[in-house]
N, CA, C and O atoms as a Tinker XYZ file with bonds, in Angstrom:
   372  protein
     1  N    -22.492000  -62.267000  -10.995000    73     2
     2  CA   -22.536000  -62.859000  -12.634000    64     1     3
     3  C    -22.235000  -61.817000  -13.424000    63     2     4     5
     4  O    -22.205000  -60.605000  -13.214000    81     3
     5  N    -22.009000  -62.501000  -14.394000    73     3     6
     6  CA   -21.698000  -61.712000  -15.659000    64     5     7
     7  C    -22.415000  -62.077000  -16.696000    63     6     8     9
     8  O    -22.397000  -63.208000  -17.181000    81     7
     9  N    -23.213000  -60.959000  -17.166000    73     7    10
    10  CA   -23.777000  -61.260000  -18.289000    64     9    11
    11  C    -23.265000  -60.462000  -20.182000    63    10    12    13
    12  O    -23.538000  -59.281000  -20.395000    81    11
    13  N    -22.716000  -61.134000  -21.047000    73    11    14
    14  CA   -22.537000  -60.541000  -21.848000    64    13    15
    15  C    -23.542000  -60.687000  -23.098000    63    14    16    17
    16  O    -24.203000  -61.723000  -23.162000    81    15
    17  N    -23.678000  -59.798000  -23.998000    73    15    18
    18  CA   -24.153000  -59.699000  -25.053000    64    17    19
    19  C    -23.521000  -59.971000  -26.412000    63    18    20    21
    20  O    -22.487000  -59.312000  -26.521000    81    19
    21  N    -23.846000  -60.885000  -27.733000    73    19    22
    22  CA   -23.103000  -60.436000  -28.397000    64    21    23
    23  C    -23.917000  -60.217000  -29.622000    63    22    24    25
    24  O    -25.145000  -60.264000  -29.556000    81    23
    25  N    -23.377000  -60.011000  -30.589000    73    23    26
    26  CA   -23.395000  -58.667000  -31.908000    64    25    27
    27  C    -23.401000  -59.975000  -33.234000    63    26    28    29
    28  O    -22.334000  -60.397000  -33.679000    81    27
    29  N    -24.452000  -60.376000  -33.624000    73    27    30
    30  CA   -23.837000  -62.169000  -34.367000    64    29    31
    31  C    -23.892000  -61.189000  -35.648000    63    30    32    33
    32  O    -23.772000  -61.777000  -36.723000    81    31
    33  N    -24.029000  -59.995000  -35.698000    73    31    34
    34  CA   -23.134000  -59.575000  -37.674000    64    33    35
    35  C    -22.145000  -59.462000  -37.609000    63    34    36    37
    36  O    -21.355000  -58.962000  -36.809000    81    35
    37  N    -22.099000  -60.076000  -38.738000    73    35    38
    38  CA   -20.191000  -59.916000  -39.269000    64    37    39
    39  C    -20.162000  -58.553000  -40.232000    63    38    40    41
    40  O    -19.008000  -58.382000  -40.627000    81    39
    41  N    -21.060000  -57.547000  -40.725000    73    39    42
    42  CA   -20.555000  -56.358000  -41.270000    64    41    43
    43  C    -19.661000  -55.281000  -41.004000    63    42    44    45
    44  O    -18.810000  -56.167000  -40.933000    81    43
    45  N    -19.176000  -54.481000  -40.839000    73    43    46
    46  CA   -18.674000  -53.184000  -40.394000    64    45    47
    47  C    -19.416000  -52.006000  -40.612000    63    46    48    49
    48  O    -19.531000  -51.628000  -41.778000    81    47
    49  N    -19.801000  -51.527000  -39.947000    73    47    50
    50  CA   -20.539000  -50.448000  -40.309000    64    49    51
    51  C    -19.862000  -49.333000  -40.335000    63    50    52    53
    52  O    -19.103000  -49.066000  -39.404000    81    51
    53  N    -20.017000  -48.506000  -41.386000    73    51    54
    54  CA   -18.952000  -47.255000  -41.916000    64    53    55
    55  C    -19.971000  -46.103000  -41.359000    63    54    56    57
    56  O    -21.178000  -46.063000  -41.123000    81    55
    57  N    -19.076000  -45.353000  -41.284000    73    55    58
    58  CA   -19.104000  -44.219000  -40.027000    64    57    59
    59  C    -19.858000  -43.263000  -41.087000    63    58    60    61
    60  O    -20.028000  -43.730000  -42.214000    81    59
    61  N    -20.156000  -42.430000  -40.911000    73    59    62
    62  CA   -20.389000  -41.026000  -41.848000    64    61    63
    63  C    -21.256000  -41.374000  -43.052000    63    62    64    65
    64  O    -21.404000  -40.398000  -43.788000    81    63
    65  N    -21.987000  -42.682000  -43.547000    73    63    66
    66  CA   -22.465000  -43.096000  -44.566000    64    65    67
    67  C    -23.721000  -42.281000  -44.603000    63    66    68    69
    68  O    -24.473000  -42.030000  -43.661000    81    67
    69  N    -23.822000  -41.888000  -45.940000    73    67    70
    70  CA   -25.565000  -40.881000  -45.689000    64    69    71
    71  C    -25.995000  -41.582000  -47.067000    63    70    72    73
    72  O    -25.283000  -41.715000  -48.063000    81    71
    73  N    -27.301000  -41.994000  -46.901000    73    71    74
    74  CA   -28.559000  -42.634000  -48.266000    64    73    75
    75  C    -28.348000  -41.770000  -48.860000    63    74    76    77
    76  O    -28.265000  -40.608000  -48.461000    81    75
    77  N    -28.195000  -42.245000  -50.136000    73    75    78
    78  CA   -28.331000  -42.042000  -51.715000    64    77    79
    79  C    -29.743000  -41.029000  -51.590000    63    78    80    81
    80  O    -30.687000  -41.270000  -50.837000    81    79
    81  N    -29.627000  -39.671000  -52.652000    73    79    82
    82  CA   -30.468000  -38.679000  -52.760000    64    81    83
    83  C    -31.344000  -39.528000  -53.526000    63    82    84    85
    84  O    -30.871000  -40.160000  -54.470000    81    83
    85  N    -33.068000  -39.654000  -53.112000    73    83    86
    86  CA   -34.003000  -39.778000  -53.673000    64    85    87
    87  C    -34.417000  -39.273000  -55.178000    63    86    88    89
    88  O    -34.480000  -38.070000  -55.431000    81    87
    89  N    -34.675000  -40.206000  -56.084000    73    87    90
    90  CA   -35.368000  -40.456000  -57.549000    64    89    91
    91  C    -37.053000  -39.502000  -57.191000    63    90    92    93
    92  O    -38.127000  -39.535000  -56.590000    81    91
    93  N    -36.254000  -38.803000  -58.032000    73    91    94
    94  CA   -37.976000  -38.005000  -58.389000    64    93    95
    95  C    -39.034000  -39.045000  -59.356000    63    94    96    97
    96  O    -40.253000  -38.998000  -59.194000    81    95
    97  N    -38.341000  -40.039000  -60.437000    73    95    98
    98  CA   -38.904000  -40.870000  -60.617000    64    97    99
    99  C    -38.386000  -42.232000  -61.540000    63    98   100   101
   100  O    -37.463000  -42.174000  -62.353000    81    99
   101  N    -38.952000  -43.106000  -61.322000    73    99   102
   102  CA   -38.169000  -43.803000  -61.770000    64   101   103
   103  C    -38.243000  -44.254000  -63.450000    63   102   104   105
   104  O    -37.427000  -44.948000  -64.057000    81   103
   105  N    -39.544000  -43.595000  -63.994000    73   103   106
   106  CA   -39.331000  -43.640000  -65.425000    64   105   107
   107  C    -38.070000  -43.703000  -66.206000    63   106   108   109
   108  O    -37.278000  -42.763000  -66.149000    81   107
   109  N    -37.826000  -44.783000  -66.953000    73   107   110
   110  CA   -36.726000  -44.447000  -68.212000    64   109   111
   111  C    -35.666000  -45.399000  -67.244000    63   110   112   113
   112  O    -34.990000  -46.236000  -67.843000    81   111
   113  N    -35.552000  -45.303000  -66.087000    73   111   114
   114  CA   -34.608000  -45.441000  -64.878000    64   113   115
   115  C    -34.479000  -47.360000  -65.320000    63   114   116   117
   116  O    -35.240000  -48.025000  -66.023000    81   115
   117  N    -33.140000  -47.817000  -64.531000    73   115   118
   118  CA   -32.976000  -48.938000  -64.317000    64   117   119
   119  C    -33.065000  -49.299000  -62.772000    63   118   120   121
   120  O    -32.691000  -48.525000  -61.891000    81   119
   121  N    -33.521000  -50.372000  -62.575000    73   119   122
   122  CA   -33.918000  -51.479000  -60.853000    64   121   123
   123  C    -33.248000  -52.405000  -61.276000    63   122   124   125
   124  O    -33.161000  -52.829000  -62.428000    81   123
   125  N    -32.691000  -52.788000  -60.229000    73   123   126
   126  CA   -32.311000  -54.333000  -59.785000    64   125   127
   127  C    -32.960000  -54.683000  -58.335000    63   126   128   129
   128  O    -33.478000  -53.971000  -57.476000    81   127
   129  N    -32.652000  -56.427000  -58.445000    73   127   130
   130  CA   -33.196000  -57.091000  -57.741000    64   129   131
   131  C    -32.012000  -57.615000  -57.192000    63   130   132   133
   132  O    -31.046000  -57.962000  -57.872000    81   131
   133  N    -32.081000  -57.678000  -55.921000    73   131   134
   134  CA   -31.147000  -58.337000  -54.801000    64   133   135
   135  C    -31.627000  -59.812000  -54.124000    63   134   136   137
   136  O    -32.003000  -59.935000  -52.958000    81   135
   137  N    -31.545000  -60.723000  -54.954000    73   135   138
   138  CA   -32.378000  -61.601000  -53.699000    64   137   139
   139  C    -31.431000  -62.297000  -53.311000    63   138   140   141
   140  O    -30.320000  -62.495000  -53.803000    81   139
   141  N    -32.325000  -62.977000  -51.633000    73   139   142
   142  CA   -30.868000  -63.686000  -50.928000    64   141   143
   143  C    -31.125000  -65.489000  -51.074000    63   142   144   145
   144  O    -31.120000  -66.450000  -50.305000    81   143
   145  N    -31.390000  -65.193000  -52.883000    73   143   146
   146  CA   -31.451000  -67.133000  -53.511000    64   145   147
   147  C    -32.577000  -67.806000  -52.697000    63   146   148   149
   148  O    -32.818000  -68.932000  -53.132000    81   147
   149  N    -33.406000  -67.411000  -51.545000    73   147   150
   150  CA   -34.392000  -68.429000  -51.474000    64   149   151
   151  C    -35.945000  -68.438000  -52.638000    63   150   152   153
   152  O    -36.159000  -67.689000  -53.591000    81   151
   153  N    -36.700000  -69.420000  -52.171000    73   151   154
   154  CA   -38.306000  -68.964000  -53.364000    64   153   155
   155  C    -38.659000  -68.442000  -52.951000    63   154   156   157
   156  O    -38.371000  -67.371000  -53.484000    81   155
   157  N    -39.324000  -68.254000  -52.067000    73   155   158
   158  CA   -39.831000  -66.964000  -51.489000    64   157   159
   159  C    -39.942000  -65.411000  -52.770000    63   158   160   161
   160  O    -40.965000  -64.899000  -53.225000    81   159
   161  N    -38.365000  -65.001000  -53.055000    73   159   162
   162  CA   -38.935000  -63.633000  -53.848000    64   161   163
   163  C    -39.250000  -63.643000  -54.969000    63   162   164   165
   164  O    -39.756000  -62.648000  -55.488000    81   163
   165  N    -38.945000  -65.212000  -55.893000    73   163   166
   166  CA   -39.749000  -64.941000  -56.932000    64   165   167
   167  C    -40.972000  -64.178000  -57.448000    63   166   168   169
   168  O    -41.021000  -63.392000  -58.395000    81   167
   169  N    -42.194000  -64.677000  -56.415000    73   167   170
   170  CA   -43.123000  -64.055000  -56.913000    64   169   171
   171  C    -43.075000  -62.951000  -56.498000    63   170   172   173
   172  O    -43.649000  -62.084000  -57.158000    81   171
   173  N    -42.321000  -62.545000  -55.158000    73   171   174
   174  CA   -42.643000  -61.021000  -54.721000    64   173   175
   175  C    -42.042000  -60.259000  -56.096000    63   174   176   177
   176  O    -42.815000  -59.523000  -56.709000    81   175
   177  N    -40.889000  -60.405000  -56.503000    73   175   178
   178  CA   -40.380000  -59.752000  -57.347000    64   177   179
   179  C    -40.638000  -59.967000  -58.577000    63   178   180   181
   180  O    -40.123000  -59.073000  -59.250000    81   179
   181  N    -41.238000  -60.790000  -59.265000    73   179   182
   182  CA   -42.086000  -60.714000  -60.481000    64   181   183
   183  C    -43.029000  -59.735000  -60.321000    63   182   184   185
   184  O    -43.182000  -58.915000  -61.227000    81   183
   185  N    -43.871000  -59.666000  -59.048000    73   183   186
   186  CA   -44.771000  -58.683000  -58.967000    64   185   187
   187  C    -44.824000  -57.584000  -58.982000    63   186   188   189
   188  O    -45.768000  -56.844000  -59.259000    81   187
   189  N    -43.036000  -57.205000  -58.460000    73   187   190
   190  CA   -42.510000  -55.912000  -57.980000    64   189   191
   191  C    -42.310000  -55.635000  -59.334000    63   190   192   193
   192  O    -42.587000  -54.509000  -59.746000    81   191
   193  N    -41.873000  -56.483000  -60.087000    73   191   194
   194  CA   -41.366000  -56.047000  -61.574000    64   193   195
   195  C    -42.754000  -55.442000  -62.391000    63   194   196   197
   196  O    -42.806000  -54.308000  -62.865000    81   195
   197  N    -43.460000  -56.081000  -62.428000    73   195   198
   198  CA   -44.791000  -56.300000  -63.278000    64   197   199
   199  C    -44.999000  -54.238000  -63.112000    63   198   200   201
   200  O    -44.809000  -53.343000  -63.936000    81   199
   201  N    -45.478000  -54.212000  -61.583000    73   199   202
   202  CA   -45.807000  -52.838000  -61.281000    64   201   203
   203  C    -45.050000  -51.282000  -61.601000    63   202   204   205
   204  O    -45.443000  -50.121000  -61.714000    81   203
   205  N    -43.537000  -52.115000  -61.681000    73   203   206
   206  CA   -42.255000  -51.077000  -62.049000    64   205   207
   207  C    -42.613000  -50.924000  -63.865000    63   206   208   209
   208  O    -42.960000  -49.904000  -64.460000    81   207
   209  N    -42.466000  -51.813000  -64.227000    73   207   210
   210  CA   -42.766000  -51.707000  -65.785000    64   209   211
   211  C    -43.640000  -51.089000  -66.085000    63   210   212   213
   212  O    -43.497000  -50.052000  -66.732000    81   211
   213  N    -44.965000  -51.611000  -65.647000    73   211   214
   214  CA   -46.303000  -50.980000  -66.056000    64   213   215
   215  C    -46.387000  -49.950000  -65.819000    63   214   216   217
   216  O    -46.413000  -49.195000  -66.790000    81   215
   217  N    -46.467000  -49.399000  -64.590000    73   215   218
   218  CA   -47.428000  -48.334000  -63.829000    64   217   219
   219  C    -46.161000  -47.095000  -63.430000    63   218   220   221
   220  O    -46.426000  -46.001000  -62.930000    81   219
   221  N    -44.664000  -47.615000  -63.814000    73   219   222
   222  CA   -43.959000  -46.483000  -62.876000    64   221   223
   223  C    -42.645000  -46.014000  -64.454000    63   222   224   225
   224  O    -41.787000  -45.154000  -64.651000    81   223
   225  N    -43.326000  -47.396000  -65.352000    73   223   226
   226  CA   -42.303000  -47.382000  -66.649000    64   225   227
   227  C    -40.693000  -46.981000  -66.678000    63   226   228   229
   228  O    -39.989000  -46.218000  -67.340000    81   227
   229  N    -40.478000  -48.038000  -65.456000    73   227   230
   230  CA   -38.835000  -48.186000  -65.704000    64   229   231
   231  C    -38.567000  -48.927000  -67.168000    63   230   232   233
   232  O    -39.364000  -49.605000  -67.816000    81   231
   233  N    -37.267000  -48.600000  -67.466000    73   231   234
   234  CA   -36.720000  -48.799000  -68.496000    64   233   235
   235  C    -36.303000  -50.084000  -68.990000    63   234   236   237
   236  O    -36.348000  -50.414000  -70.176000    81   235
   237  N    -35.753000  -51.049000  -67.700000    73   235   238
   238  CA   -35.809000  -52.440000  -67.072000    64   237   239
   239  C    -34.951000  -52.741000  -65.583000    63   238   240   241
   240  O    -34.293000  -51.914000  -64.953000    81   239
   241  N    -35.068000  -53.478000  -65.409000    73   239   242
   242  CA   -34.882000  -54.727000  -64.069000    64   241   243
   243  C    -34.467000  -55.517000  -64.249000    63   242   244   245
   244  O    -34.948000  -56.134000  -65.200000    81   243
   245  N    -33.487000  -56.041000  -63.664000    73   243   246
   246  CA   -32.458000  -56.653000  -63.373000    64   245   247
   247  C    -32.325000  -57.802000  -62.108000    63   246   248   249
   248  O    -32.299000  -57.429000  -60.935000    81   247
   249  N    -32.264000  -58.880000  -62.396000    73   247   250
   250  CA   -31.849000  -59.575000  -61.169000    64   249   251
   251  C    -30.984000  -60.710000  -61.010000    63   250   252   253
   252  O    -30.575000  -61.685000  -61.640000    81   251
   253  N    -30.879000  -60.121000  -59.826000    73   251   254
   254  CA   -29.675000  -60.909000  -59.486000    64   253   255
   255  C    -30.257000  -61.651000  -57.964000    63   254   256   257
   256  O    -31.362000  -61.401000  -57.481000    81   255
   257  N    -29.150000  -62.688000  -57.304000    73   255   258
   258  CA   -28.919000  -63.843000  -56.648000    64   257   259
   259  C    -27.582000  -63.852000  -55.560000    63   258   260   261
   260  O    -26.449000  -63.755000  -56.030000    81   259
   261  N    -27.762000  -63.956000  -54.280000    73   259   262
   262  CA   -26.901000  -63.586000  -53.465000    64   261   263
   263  C    -26.157000  -64.944000  -53.694000    63   262   264   265
   264  O    -26.812000  -65.668000  -54.444000    81   263
   265  N    -24.902000  -65.542000  -53.241000    73   263   266
   266  CA   -24.616000  -67.160000  -53.628000    64   265   267
   267  C    -24.781000  -67.196000  -51.895000    63   266   268   269
   268  O    -25.181000  -68.311000  -51.558000    81   267
   269  N    -24.585000  -66.310000  -50.765000    73   267   270
   270  CA   -25.113000  -67.199000  -49.933000    64   269   271
   271  C    -26.297000  -66.599000  -49.159000    63   270   272   273
   272  O    -25.959000  -65.671000  -48.424000    81   271
   273  N    -27.316000  -66.840000  -49.150000    73   271   274
   274  CA   -28.079000  -66.004000  -48.586000    64   273   275
   275  C    -28.248000  -65.502000  -47.115000    63   274   276   277
   276  O    -29.257000  -64.944000  -46.686000    81   275
   277  N    -26.761000  -65.870000  -46.184000    73   275   278
   278  CA   -26.709000  -65.527000  -45.301000    64   277   279
   279  C    -25.808000  -64.417000  -44.940000    63   278   280   281
   280  O    -25.671000  -63.905000  -43.829000    81   279
   281  N    -25.248000  -64.137000  -45.985000    73   279   282
   282  CA   -23.843000  -62.708000  -45.906000    64   281   283
   283  C    -24.216000  -62.099000  -46.863000    63   282   284   285
   284  O    -24.976000  -62.514000  -47.737000    81   283
   285  N    -23.358000  -60.315000  -46.732000    73   283   286
   286  CA   -23.649000  -59.689000  -47.602000    64   285   287
   287  C    -23.556000  -60.394000  -49.468000    63   286   288   289
   288  O    -23.098000  -61.417000  -49.976000    81   287
   289  N    -24.227000  -59.242000  -49.944000    73   287   290
   290  CA   -24.740000  -59.515000  -51.631000    64   289   291
   291  C    -22.723000  -59.216000  -51.850000    63   290   292   293
   292  O    -21.953000  -58.409000  -51.329000    81   291
   293  N    -22.475000  -60.695000  -53.201000    73   291   294
   294  CA   -21.555000  -60.562000  -53.532000    64   293   295
   295  C    -20.283000  -59.279000  -54.168000    63   294   296   297
   296  O    -20.725000  -58.365000  -54.865000    81   295
   297  N    -18.856000  -59.327000  -53.878000    73   295   298
   298  CA   -18.571000  -57.793000  -54.692000    64   297   299
   299  C    -19.189000  -57.601000  -56.315000    63   298   300   301
   300  O    -19.673000  -56.497000  -56.564000    81   299
   301  N    -19.186000  -58.532000  -57.300000    73   299   302
   302  CA   -19.888000  -58.699000  -58.281000    64   301   303
   303  C    -20.770000  -58.214000  -58.466000    63   302   304   305
   304  O    -21.061000  -57.608000  -59.497000    81   303
   305  N    -21.483000  -58.371000  -57.427000    73   303   306
   306  CA   -23.279000  -57.997000  -57.309000    64   305   307
   307  C    -23.184000  -56.478000  -57.350000    63   306   308   309
   308  O    -23.699000  -55.745000  -58.194000    81   307
   309  N    -22.287000  -56.046000  -56.080000    73   307   310
   310  CA   -22.098000  -54.428000  -55.720000    64   309   311
   311  C    -21.608000  -53.634000  -56.913000    63   310   312   313
   312  O    -22.191000  -52.565000  -57.095000    81   311
   313  N    -20.664000  -53.952000  -57.740000    73   311   314
   314  CA   -19.739000  -53.564000  -58.639000    64   313   315
   315  C    -20.951000  -53.004000  -59.615000    63   314   316   317
   316  O    -21.116000  -51.789000  -59.716000    81   315
   317  N    -22.121000  -54.304000  -60.609000    73   315   318
   318  CA   -22.599000  -53.989000  -61.132000    64   317   319
   319  C    -23.858000  -52.957000  -61.012000    63   318   320   321
   320  O    -24.430000  -52.269000  -61.858000    81   319
   321  N    -24.105000  -53.186000  -59.209000    73   319   322
   322  CA   -25.514000  -52.384000  -58.948000    64   321   323
   323  C    -25.023000  -50.831000  -58.802000    63   322   324   325
   324  O    -25.911000  -49.990000  -58.668000    81   323
   325  N    -23.913000  -50.483000  -58.815000    73   323   326
   326  CA   -23.312000  -49.071000  -59.287000    64   325   327
   327  C    -23.773000  -48.629000  -60.263000    63   326   328   329
   328  O    -23.897000  -47.404000  -60.247000    81   327
   329  N    -24.122000  -49.181000  -61.220000    73   327   330
   330  CA   -24.944000  -48.261000  -62.759000    64   329   331
   331  C    -26.528000  -48.419000  -62.776000    63   330   332   333
   332  O    -27.212000  -47.817000  -63.604000    81   331
   333  N    -26.943000  -49.064000  -62.040000    73   331   334
   334  CA   -28.410000  -48.965000  -61.786000    64   333   335
   335  C    -28.538000  -47.725000  -60.578000    63   334   336   337
   336  O    -27.773000  -47.305000  -59.710000    81   335
   337  N    -29.810000  -47.417000  -60.981000    73   335   338
   338  CA   -30.594000  -46.107000  -60.639000    64   337   339
   339  C    -30.822000  -46.565000  -59.143000    63   338   340   341
   340  O    -30.208000  -45.921000  -58.292000    81   339
   341  N    -31.370000  -47.264000  -58.859000    73   339   342
   342  CA   -32.247000  -47.905000  -57.817000    64   341   343
   343  C    -31.975000  -49.429000  -57.399000    63   342   344   345
   344  O    -31.468000  -50.128000  -58.276000    81   343
   345  N    -32.247000  -50.011000  -56.191000    73   343   346
   346  CA   -31.915000  -51.442000  -55.717000    64   345   347
   347  C    -33.017000  -51.938000  -55.029000    63   346   348   349
   348  O    -33.758000  -51.024000  -54.667000    81   347
   349  N    -33.382000  -52.998000  -54.729000    73   347   350
   350  CA   -34.587000  -53.742000  -54.124000    64   349   351
   351  C    -34.043000  -55.144000  -53.219000    63   350   352   353
   352  O    -34.216000  -56.205000  -53.819000    81   351
   353  N    -33.585000  -55.217000  -52.227000    73   351   354
   354  CA   -33.566000  -56.193000  -52.151000    64   353   355
   355  C    -34.444000  -57.261000  -51.385000    63   354   356   357
   356  O    -35.138000  -56.563000  -50.646000    81   355
   357  N    -34.730000  -58.370000  -51.203000    73   355   358
   358  CA   -35.688000  -59.226000  -50.581000    64   357   359
   359  C    -34.984000  -60.647000  -50.148000    63   358   360   361
   360  O    -34.101000  -61.303000  -50.700000    81   359
   361  N    -35.636000  -60.833000  -49.087000    73   359   362
   362  CA   -35.561000  -62.402000  -48.452000    64   361   363
   363  C    -37.017000  -62.901000  -48.053000    63   362   364   365
   364  O    -37.930000  -62.425000  -47.377000    81   363
   365  N    -36.791000  -64.282000  -48.900000    73   363   366
   366  CA   -37.419000  -65.376000  -49.399000    64   365   367
   367  C    -38.214000  -65.824000  -48.340000    63   366   368   369
   368  O    -39.144000  -66.504000  -48.774000    81   367
   369  N    -38.219000  -65.718000  -47.171000    73   367   370
   370  CA   -38.585000  -66.816000  -45.672000    64   369   371
   371  C    -39.866000  -66.667000  -46.344000    63   370   372
   372  O    -40.870000  -67.213000  -45.887000    81   371
């Protein structure tokens, strides 16, 4: 009997990719939220935005939602995110 295990993801894994350097502070920075578009992310992101603005003094928070909750973020969102200092992604299940 042969047991075959399949990987259900469709994303390609880039070899040798390193995470971005950690920011020393979020004060004065722009933070982007990328939602999967489900209802559950709204309350979480709203509370997180309040904390970011009031406690961590970020300059701006940008909200975007993916067009398909089960796929990677749309190319135009990824392009826009290059202008942000930090990104938070969320799943609203």
